[in-house]
N, CA and C of each residue as an Amber inpcrd file, in Angstrom:
protein
   369
   9.0880000  10.0470000   3.1010000   7.9880000   9.2570000   2.8220000
   7.9780000   7.8730000   2.5970000   7.1080000   7.0760000   2.9120000
   6.9110000   5.7610000   2.9210000   5.9260000   5.2020000   1.2130000
   6.7690000   4.4270000   0.4550000   6.1440000   4.7230000  -0.5500000
   5.5460000   3.0960000  -0.7630000   4.7420000   2.4830000  -0.8230000
   4.3890000   1.1280000  -0.7550000   4.2630000   0.9350000  -2.2730000
   4.7180000  -0.6740000  -2.7870000   4.7810000  -1.0210000  -4.0410000
   3.9660000  -2.4110000  -3.7970000   3.1360000  -2.6570000  -4.4730000
   2.9180000  -4.1020000  -4.4690000   3.3050000  -4.9820000  -5.6710000
   4.7860000  -5.5090000  -5.2080000   5.8430000  -5.9910000  -6.1400000
   5.8020000  -7.4120000  -6.2490000   5.1710000  -8.0510000  -5.1520000
   5.5890000  -9.3370000  -4.9530000   4.1170000 -10.3810000  -5.1680000
   4.5170000 -11.6950000  -5.4870000   3.2710000 -12.4120000  -5.5640000
   2.5260000 -12.9820000  -4.4230000   1.5310000 -14.1160000  -4.4650000
   1.1720000 -13.9420000  -3.4420000   1.7330000 -15.1530000  -2.6380000
   2.9120000 -15.8950000  -3.1440000   3.7990000 -16.1280000  -2.0170000
   5.2550000 -15.6200000  -1.0440000   5.3970000 -14.5030000  -1.6200000
   6.0030000 -13.0530000  -1.5630000   7.0400000 -13.3610000  -2.0420000
   7.1070000 -13.9820000  -3.1910000   8.5630000 -13.6130000  -4.6070000
   8.0820000 -12.3260000  -5.0480000   9.2500000 -11.8570000  -5.2870000
   9.3960000 -10.2820000  -6.1690000   9.4160000 -10.6380000  -7.4420000
   8.0620000 -10.0630000  -8.1390000   7.8380000 -10.1920000  -9.5150000
   8.9130000  -9.6910000 -10.5600000   9.0200000  -8.2270000 -10.1710000
   9.9060000  -7.6010000 -11.1640000   9.3430000  -6.4560000 -11.8110000
   7.9890000  -6.6150000 -11.1640000   7.1950000  -5.9490000 -12.2150000
   5.9100000  -4.7700000 -10.6350000   5.8370000  -3.8940000 -10.7960000
   4.8210000  -3.1080000  -9.6980000   3.2060000  -3.2600000 -10.6560000
   2.4040000  -3.3040000  -9.5550000   0.8030000  -3.3350000  -9.9350000
   0.4280000  -2.2050000  -9.3940000   0.1790000  -1.7720000  -7.8080000
   0.1920000  -0.9460000  -7.3950000   1.3130000  -0.1370000  -6.7440000
   0.8680000   1.2170000  -6.4290000   1.9430000   2.1100000  -6.1240000
   0.4880000   3.1290000  -4.8800000   1.2460000   3.1220000  -3.7600000
   0.6510000   3.9150000  -2.9130000   1.4360000   4.7910000  -1.6320000
   1.1670000   5.8020000  -1.3740000   0.8560000   6.2210000   0.2130000
  -0.3290000   6.0040000   1.0150000   0.0780000   5.6770000   2.0710000
  -1.1780000   4.9290000   2.9430000  -1.7530000   6.5080000   3.2470000
  -2.9450000   6.8040000   3.1810000  -3.9030000   7.4350000   3.8030000
  -3.9520000   8.9480000   2.6910000  -2.8980000   8.9020000   1.3220000
  -2.6000000   9.8410000   0.2750000  -3.3900000   9.8900000  -1.0570000
  -3.0820000   8.4750000  -1.0980000  -3.3940000   8.0650000  -2.3090000
  -3.0200000   6.6890000  -2.9570000  -3.4080000   5.8070000  -3.8080000
  -3.0560000   4.3310000  -4.6900000  -3.3940000   4.6000000  -5.8450000
  -2.5140000   4.3070000  -6.4500000  -2.2800000   4.0220000  -8.0660000
  -2.2720000   2.7170000  -8.3300000  -3.2820000   2.1910000  -9.2240000
  -3.5430000   0.5600000 -10.0100000  -2.9580000   0.9690000 -11.5640000
  -1.8180000  -0.0110000 -12.0760000  -1.5860000  -0.3170000 -13.0830000
  -2.4940000  -1.0090000 -13.6680000  -1.6790000  -1.2510000 -15.1770000
  -2.5040000  -2.5590000 -16.1480000  -2.3690000  -3.8340000 -15.3040000
  -2.9010000  -4.9270000 -15.2370000  -3.0090000  -6.2900000 -15.2860000
  -2.5970000  -6.2330000 -13.4440000  -2.9930000  -5.1290000 -12.7350000
  -2.9570000  -5.1230000 -11.0330000  -3.8250000  -6.5230000 -10.9450000
  -3.8610000  -7.1580000 -10.0780000  -4.1960000  -7.8950000  -8.6820000
  -4.5690000  -8.8710000  -9.9080000  -3.8490000  -9.1780000 -11.2150000
  -4.3380000 -10.3520000 -11.7320000  -3.2210000 -11.2390000 -12.0220000
  -1.9790000 -10.7600000 -11.5890000  -0.4240000 -11.2780000 -11.8110000
   0.0430000 -11.2440000 -12.8210000  -0.5850000  -9.6100000 -13.9530000
   0.0030000  -9.8200000 -15.3880000   0.0330000  -8.0230000 -15.3620000
   1.0800000  -7.5900000 -14.1660000   1.4380000  -6.0490000 -14.5680000
   2.1940000  -6.0850000 -15.2890000   2.4230000  -5.2420000 -15.7070000
   3.6580000  -5.0600000 -16.8190000   4.5040000  -3.8670000 -17.0960000
   4.5080000  -3.4920000 -16.0460000   5.8780000  -2.6590000 -15.2340000
   6.7220000  -3.0170000 -14.7160000   7.9040000  -2.3050000 -15.4420000
   9.1400000  -3.1030000 -14.7060000   9.5910000  -2.4630000 -13.4620000
  10.0430000  -3.0320000 -12.4660000   9.9190000  -2.5530000 -11.0200000
  11.1870000  -3.0220000 -10.4450000  12.5790000  -2.4680000  -9.9210000
  13.2780000  -3.0330000  -9.3930000  14.3960000  -2.1180000  -7.9400000
  14.8890000  -2.3840000  -7.3840000  16.0510000  -1.8340000  -6.3750000
  17.2820000  -2.1570000  -6.5170000  17.9220000  -1.0030000  -6.0500000
  19.4820000  -1.8520000  -5.8850000  20.2610000  -0.8340000  -5.5470000
  21.0960000  -0.7550000  -4.5560000  21.7630000   0.1790000  -4.5790000
  21.5700000   1.6640000  -4.5330000  20.4370000   1.7970000  -3.4680000
  20.0000000   3.5240000  -3.0290000  19.4500000   4.1330000  -4.7350000
  18.6560000   3.0410000  -5.3120000  17.8120000   3.5310000  -6.6670000
  16.3180000   2.3330000  -6.4300000  15.5420000   3.2830000  -7.0090000
  14.2930000   2.6030000  -7.1580000  14.0290000   2.6670000  -9.0340000
  13.9710000   1.7130000  -9.5970000  13.7320000   2.0850000 -11.1710000
  12.1460000   1.2240000 -10.9540000  11.4230000   2.1170000 -12.4000000
  10.3040000   1.6910000 -12.4760000  10.2470000   2.4150000 -14.1210000
   9.6440000   1.6350000 -14.7860000   9.5280000   1.7290000 -15.9980000
  10.7890000   1.7200000 -16.4310000  11.0820000   2.7190000 -17.0330000
  12.5760000   3.5820000 -17.7230000  13.1480000   4.0550000 -17.1500000
  12.7700000   4.9630000 -15.5170000  13.3090000   5.8030000 -15.0190000
  13.5190000   5.2880000 -13.6810000  14.5520000   5.6790000 -13.2800000
  15.0990000   5.0650000 -11.8950000  15.2360000   6.6990000 -10.8930000
  15.0910000   6.5930000  -8.8600000  15.0100000   7.5170000  -8.1410000
  16.0070000   7.0100000  -7.1110000  16.5230000   8.2100000  -6.5460000
  17.2630000   7.3680000  -5.5180000  16.1420000   7.2350000  -4.3180000
  16.9220000   6.3380000  -3.0070000  15.8690000   5.5870000  -2.6230000
  16.8260000   5.8340000  -1.1260000  15.8630000   6.5800000   0.2890000
  16.7660000   6.0270000   1.5780000  16.9390000   4.9420000   1.7930000
  15.7810000   4.1640000   1.7510000  15.9840000   2.7990000   2.4390000
  15.0270000   1.8280000   1.8930000  14.5890000   0.5280000   1.8500000
  13.6640000  -0.1940000   1.3490000  13.2460000  -1.4570000   2.1360000
  12.2720000  -1.7990000   2.2240000  11.7560000  -2.8940000   3.2940000
  10.9310000  -3.8890000   2.4800000  10.9530000  -5.0990000   2.9990000
   9.9880000  -6.0410000   1.9330000   9.0940000  -6.3400000   2.7520000
   7.9210000  -6.9730000   2.3650000   6.7050000  -7.8640000   3.2730000
   6.3130000  -6.6040000   3.9810000   6.0860000  -5.8130000   3.5320000
   5.6890000  -4.7450000   4.2810000   3.8080000  -4.8140000   4.4210000
   3.2120000  -5.1060000   5.1880000   1.6900000  -5.2890000   5.8920000
   1.4460000  -6.5680000   5.0600000   1.6660000  -6.8020000   4.4380000
   1.7330000  -8.5930000   3.6870000   2.7030000  -8.7400000   2.8230000
   2.7700000  -9.7270000   2.4840000   4.1320000 -10.4960000   2.0140000
   3.8200000  -9.9240000   0.1770000   2.6150000  -9.3740000  -0.3010000
   2.8300000  -8.7750000  -1.3980000   3.4820000  -7.4570000  -1.6630000
   3.6810000  -6.6730000  -0.3080000   3.9230000  -5.0210000  -0.6630000
   4.9170000  -4.7580000  -0.4570000   6.3490000  -4.2320000  -1.1180000
   7.2940000  -3.5650000  -0.5850000   7.5790000  -2.1720000  -0.3430000
   8.2290000  -1.8870000   0.1660000   8.3990000  -0.4660000   0.8990000
   9.5970000   0.8840000   0.3830000   9.6540000   1.4170000  -0.0180000
  10.9650000   2.6450000  -0.9770000  10.1530000   3.6220000   0.4260000
  11.7010000   3.8710000   1.0040000  11.9140000   5.4440000   1.8840000
  12.1580000   6.3940000   0.5960000  11.3260000   7.4400000   0.2430000
  12.0340000   8.3400000  -0.3330000  10.9070000   9.6550000  -0.2920000
  12.0030000  11.0160000  -0.6530000  11.5850000  12.0760000  -0.7150000
   9.9990000  12.3610000  -1.0610000   9.1020000  13.3920000  -0.6870000
   8.1270000  13.8120000  -0.7400000   8.0760000  14.1610000  -2.2940000
   9.4020000  14.6760000  -2.8630000   9.7910000  14.9450000  -4.2170000
  10.0240000  14.1960000  -4.9380000  10.6040000  12.6710000  -4.4440000
  10.4380000  11.9040000  -5.5180000   9.3460000  10.9110000  -5.1360000
   8.2230000  11.0310000  -4.8580000   7.3950000  10.2920000  -4.7490000
   6.1360000  11.2320000  -5.8940000   6.6770000  12.4310000  -5.6360000
   5.9490000  13.3480000  -7.1650000   6.1850000  13.1480000  -8.2560000
   7.7350000  12.8510000  -8.2960000   8.1140000  12.6110000  -9.7040000
   7.6040000  11.0300000 -10.3150000   7.1720000  10.1970000  -9.2770000
   6.8430000   8.4780000  -9.5410000   5.5130000   9.1070000  -9.8460000
   4.4220000   9.5930000  -9.1550000   3.3710000   9.6680000  -9.6310000
   2.9310000  10.3330000 -11.1800000   3.8220000  11.3110000 -10.9560000
   3.5870000  12.3230000 -12.2300000   4.7840000  11.2250000 -13.6400000
   5.0060000  10.8800000 -13.6900000   6.0250000   9.8400000 -13.8660000
   4.6640000   8.0670000 -14.6740000   3.8790000   7.9060000 -13.5530000
   2.9370000   6.9210000 -13.6440000   1.9410000   7.4510000 -14.6860000
   1.6180000   8.3600000 -14.4780000   0.3140000   8.9690000 -15.4190000
   0.6700000   9.0080000 -16.8080000   1.7560000   8.9750000 -17.1030000
   2.6280000   9.0790000 -18.7320000   2.3220000   7.7810000 -19.2240000
   2.2840000   6.3630000 -18.4010000   1.9610000   5.2390000 -19.0570000
   0.8340000   5.0730000 -18.7400000   0.8380000   4.3310000 -20.0710000
  -0.8500000   3.6200000 -20.4970000  -1.3670000   2.2430000 -18.8940000
  -2.5230000   3.2000000 -19.1070000  -3.4790000   2.4780000 -18.1710000
  -3.5280000   2.3500000 -16.6970000  -2.1610000   3.2510000 -16.1570000
  -2.2200000   3.7980000 -14.6780000  -3.5240000   4.3080000 -14.4790000
  -3.9250000   4.1070000 -13.2300000  -4.9980000   5.1630000 -12.6820000
  -5.2740000   5.2480000 -11.5170000  -5.9070000   6.2630000 -10.8120000
  -5.8920000   6.4500000  -9.1870000  -7.3840000   5.9180000  -8.9450000
  -7.5460000   5.1690000  -8.2460000  -8.3750000   4.2240000  -7.8970000
  -8.1970000   5.2670000  -6.6830000  -7.8470000   5.3490000  -5.8370000
  -8.1960000   6.2440000  -4.0400000  -7.1630000   7.5510000  -3.7810000
  -7.8640000   8.2910000  -3.2680000  -6.8330000   9.3770000  -2.9380000
  -7.4820000  10.1860000  -2.0080000  -6.6400000  11.3650000  -1.6400000
  -7.4180000  12.1870000  -0.7140000  -7.7770000  13.2000000  -1.7530000
  -9.2420000  13.8690000  -1.3220000  -9.5620000  14.3010000  -2.5600000
  -9.1900000  15.4880000  -3.4120000  -8.3910000  16.4430000  -2.3480000
  -7.2450000  17.3810000  -3.8210000  -6.8450000  16.1250000  -4.8890000
  -6.0870000  15.8130000  -3.7890000  -5.0450000  14.6900000  -4.7160000
  -5.7450000  14.1280000  -6.3870000  -6.6070000  13.4930000  -6.1620000
  -7.6970000  12.6590000  -6.7650000  -8.3340000  13.7050000  -7.7910000
  -8.6130000  15.0900000  -7.4810000  -9.3000000  15.8980000  -8.3680000
  -7.8920000  16.3840000  -9.2440000  -6.5640000  16.3730000  -8.8760000
  -5.5390000  16.8810000  -9.7980000  -5.8030000  15.4280000 -10.2840000
  -5.2150000  14.3050000 -10.1640000  -5.1670000  13.0720000 -11.0780000
  -5.9370000  13.2710000 -11.9880000  -7.5150000  13.8670000 -12.1230000
  -8.2730000  13.9310000 -12.3690000  -7.9370000  14.8370000 -14.0440000
  -7.4360000  16.2620000 -13.3230000  -7.5620000  17.2870000 -14.3420000
  -6.1160000  16.9970000 -15.0850000  -5.3320000  15.8510000 -14.8100000
  -4.2140000  15.8820000 -15.5710000  -3.0470000  16.5840000 -14.8430000
  -2.7010000  17.6610000 -14.0780000  -1.6210000  18.2750000 -12.8780000
  -0.8940000  17.5860000 -12.8300000   0.0950000  18.1920000 -12.4750000
   1.4910000  17.8490000 -12.2500000   1.0840000  17.7850000 -10.1560000
   1.7600000  16.8420000  -9.5530000   1.4930000  16.3690000  -7.9710000
   3.2040000  17.2280000  -7.6910000   3.6380000  17.7150000  -6.2580000
   4.4410000  18.2030000  -6.2320000   4.5810000  17.9330000  -5.0700000
   6.4150000  17.7210000  -4.6090000   6.8170000  17.4370000  -3.3270000
   5.8340000  18.2090000  -2.4020000   6.4690000  19.1110000  -2.1040000
   5.8990000  20.3710000  -1.0240000   4.1570000  20.0450000  -0.7970000
   3.7300000  19.9320000  -1.4710000   2.1110000  19.2580000  -1.3690000
   1.8400000  18.1950000  -0.4590000   2.7210000  16.9140000  -0.8780000
   2.2360000  16.0440000  -0.6880000   3.0520000  15.8540000   1.0330000
   4.0750000  16.2130000   0.8850000   4.6570000  16.2810000   2.4570000
   3.8080000  16.9300000   3.1320000   2.9700000  17.9120000   2.8570000
   2.3630000  18.8010000   3.5720000   0.6070000  17.7950000   4.0400000
   0.1620000  17.4150000   3.0720000  -0.9210000  16.2730000   3.0440000
  -0.4220000  15.3740000   4.2780000   0.8670000  15.0690000   3.9920000
   1.5470000  13.4820000   4.6420000   1.6950000  13.9420000   6.0720000
   1.7670000  15.5200000   6.3730000   2.0850000  15.7470000   7.9140000
   1.2140000  15.7650000   8.9530000
């Protein structure tokens, strides 16, 4: 799956922080300080690993400036996407601002996302 990450400033420079996370047509999660360059959730990638906050996950690839210069894209499994979503929900002030209806309801009920469910919706 393609996990889009708003990690760059308006000039395309990597900030080391993630403001927004999305899988196009499935969901968009917004973190504290999104869109005002005050994001406070650490985000880095290196050597096949994506780190957000204090957790790391394996990635299959990474591309910069996807769609526009603010967004990068990590290529990850559906299980990793689910783990990242479930992790972000535990952090202060992360919110689901847009999603496919079943995912939006699941987020608001504080239920865990699953990789199988995301893969099925993404197909």
